N, C-alpha and C positions, 0 to 999 in steps of 0.2 A: 567505385567502392574500394576502400583500402582496408586491408586486414593485417593484423600483427600476430605473430606467434608469441606464445607466453614468454619465451626466453628473451624476446626483444623488449618487453615492457619496461624492465628496469632502466633501459638505456634511453627511454623517451625523455625529452627535456621538460623541466619544470614539474615533473611528477604528474603530468596530465591534469592540470588544474581545470576547474569547470569554466569553460569559455567557448565561444563560438569562433574564436580566432584559431583555427586548427591547421592553417597552411604549414606552419613550422614543423608539424608532426609528419607530414605526408611522405617526405623523402626517406623516413626510417621504416616505412611499412614494408612488410615482407611480400605482400601480394597486392596487385592493383588490377581491378576489373572494370571494364566499360560495359554496362548493360543497356540493351535496346528494349523497346516495348515488347512485353511478353516473356522476357528472360527472367530467370530466377537464379538465386545464388544460395547455396547451403553453407552456413558458417558453423564450424564445430563449437560446442558449448564452451563458454569462457573466453573466447577470442575477442580481444578489443578490436573494434571496427568503426569506421566512419564512412558516411555516404554523402554524396552531393548531387542534387538535381540541377541540371543545366537549363532548366526552363520549367514551365507549368507541367506538373506531373502528379500522378497518384501512385503512392508507394505503400505496399502492404507487407508488413513484417509479422512473422509468426514464430513463437518460441515454444519448444517442446521440452518438458522436464520429466525425466524418468523417475517414478516413485521409488524412493530409497528409504525404507523404514528404519534401517540402521542409522543413517545419517540424520533423519528426522528426530530420532530418540536422543542422539548425542547433542544435537542442536538445542532441543528442549531442555535437557539437563544443564547444558552450558548456560542457557539463558537464566534458569532458576538459580544456579550457583552464583552468577554475577549479581543477581538481585539480593542474595542472602547476606545477612550481616556477618555470618560465620564463614567467610570464604577460605579459611585455612583448613577446615575439616571438610574436604570435598565429599568423601565417602558418606559421612554422617548426613550432610546436607542433602545428598541424593536419596538416601534411605528415608529421611523425613519427608521429602517431597513425594516419594513414591507412596508412602503410607497414608498421607492425607489427600491423595488424589491430584496434587499439583501438576505432576508430570502429565497425567491424562488430560487435564484441562489445557495445559500448554500445547500438547499435541493437537487437540481440537482447535485451538486458536490458530495455530500455524496452518492447519488444513483449511480452515475457513478463509484465511488470507489468500491461500493459493486459489481457492475457488473464486474469490472476488477480484483477483488481479492477474493470476497466472504464475506469479512468482513472488518471492519475498525480496523486497528491495527498497531503497530510499525513495521517498515521495515528498515533494515540497508542499508542506502544509501552509496555507495562507494565514497571514496575521489576523488575530482576533479583532483588531481595531477596524478592519474593513467592513464589518457587518453590524447590523442593527436588529435587535430582537423584536422591534416594533414592526418590521417589514416582513411580509410573507415570503416564502420560498417555495419554488417548484421542485418536486422530487424528480431527479433525472433517471433515465433508463440505464442504470449501471449494475453490474453484478454485485450482489451483496448476500451475506449470510448472517443469520441471527442464531446465537447459541449461548445459553447460560449467561444471559445479561451482557453479552458482548456482540457488537455489530462489527462485522468485517466487511469493509468496502474500500475499493481503490487500493487494496494492499495494506490498509491500516485497520487497527482495532480500536473501537470506541467503546468505553465502558458505559453501561446503562444502569441507572439507579435501580436498586432491587425492587422498588415499588412499581416499576414499569415492567410488565411481563414481555416475554418474547413475542407472544401473540399480539400484544398491543403495538409493538414496533412493526411487525409484519403488516398489520392492518393500516397503520399510518403511512408507512414508507412504501408507496406505490407509484410507479412511473406516471408522471403527468399530474399527480395530485398536489394541490397547494397546501403547504404545511405552515403553521404559525407556531411561534414559541408558546403562546397561550394554550395551544392544543396539548403540548407536552407538559406544561405546568399543571394541567388538570389531572394528569396521570400520577403525580407525585405530591407528597405533602410539603416538599420544599421547592418553591418556584425557581430558585436559583439553579437547581439541578436540571429542571426542564429547559431553562435558558442555556445552560452549558451544553446540553445534548443538541439543542437546536444549532448553536454556533459550531459545535464539532462537526456536524454533518455538512455545514457550509464550508468549513475550512479544508476538508478533504475533497471537496468537489462533488459530493453526493447530491446536494441540493444547490439551487441557484436563485438568487434574489433578482427579480426583474421588474416587479410591480411596485407601485407607490403605496404608502400606508393608507389604509382606508378604502382601497379599491377592491 
């Protein structure tokens, strides 16, 4: 295991591009540890780190995040301001967001994401072209939350058509249950919305297509 202090990060080559070729980084690490079976290592939050298994192994990582309401509020306001067309008048944008409940909804969304993944972070969403709405999909046993026509799963938020209630989604999205796009189409007046929701669940990895059409 190699761990870097925050002051060292700017000195890493190539700005840490996404790659499995990490050998060039290792000499710049501030700490190097060799773990044996049964060992554990605590890494302070925010420290960049890499690990390598030298053979067949099982590795368990756990992340703990202290709840910070002040930071959550600032992050929620920042997100809403970036979405606003009037980014020059920050104070007014924040007041408007507070008066119409947007900040409260954004805080709920962020909390649901934490419950469904553990933290907020990037997640690689698979291309839509990989999937077929005519094939069934199995619902996987993954943490998810449904709140105000939003599904939070795998750290991502998926918008649900207003015609589909939170109760409907909770009823359909059960581990091991086979879900079809037509099931979601029946819940909305617009079949394309049902198809879009079906594909969205597949793209984030909440459901998985394994069977052939008609089976």
